[in-house]
N, C-alpha and C positions, 0 to 999 in steps of 0.2 A: 503494500500500499504506499508506504513512505517513498519509496523508489519510484513508484508510477507519479506521485505528486511532484517529485523533484524533477523528473524527465519533462514534465510539462512546462517547465521554465527555461529549458536549455534553448539558447539562441545560436550558439555556435559549437560545433564538434570538429575540432582541427588536430588531426594527429598525423601528420605526413612524416614518412620514413621513420617509422617505429618498429619495423619489422612485426607488425600485427598479422597473424595468421588466421586461417579458418574462413567461415563465411560472413557475410554481411547479416546480421540477425534481424528478424522481421520486427522486433521490438523498436527498431529505429521509429517505427510508425507511431510509437507512443510518446513522440516528441514533437507535438503539433505546433510548437511555437519555433522549432528549427528554422533558421534562415540560411545556415551555411553548414554543409556537411563537406569535410575535406580530410580524404583519408588517401592521398596520393602516394605512390612509391612504398607501399606495404607488400605483404604476402597474402591478401585476400584472394579467395578463390570460390569457384562455384556460381550458381546462378543469382541473379538478384532476386529478392523476395517479391513475389506477385503483388502488384498494386501498392507497394510500401510507398511509393512518391505520390500517390493519391491523398495519402493521409497527411501529407507534409504541404499544404496549402500555401505557406509563406515561404518556402525554398527558393532561394534566389541563386546560390552557388552550390554546384554539384562537382566535386573534384574527386574522382576515382581512378585516374589514369595510372599506368604503371604497377597494376595488379593483374590477377589472373580471372576476372570476373567474367561472366558469360551471360547471355540472353539479352533481351531488350530493356531499356529504359521506359516503362509504359506509364504514360499519364493520360487520363481521360478527362 
């Protein structure tokens, strides 16, 4: 519960070149105030979560280059 409330206030998540590995978690969608998501030059892999970017209406910046992510960035 506390984590969900805390996530609601994140405006920027910027962790470039941090050797983060694994997948982009669908919980990113629980950050509705997020304006900047910057995770370039990490070791992230796998598909992007379905519809995650639809849950981020304020997102202005998306930087995921230099990872091994796959699939479309779908926004409806």
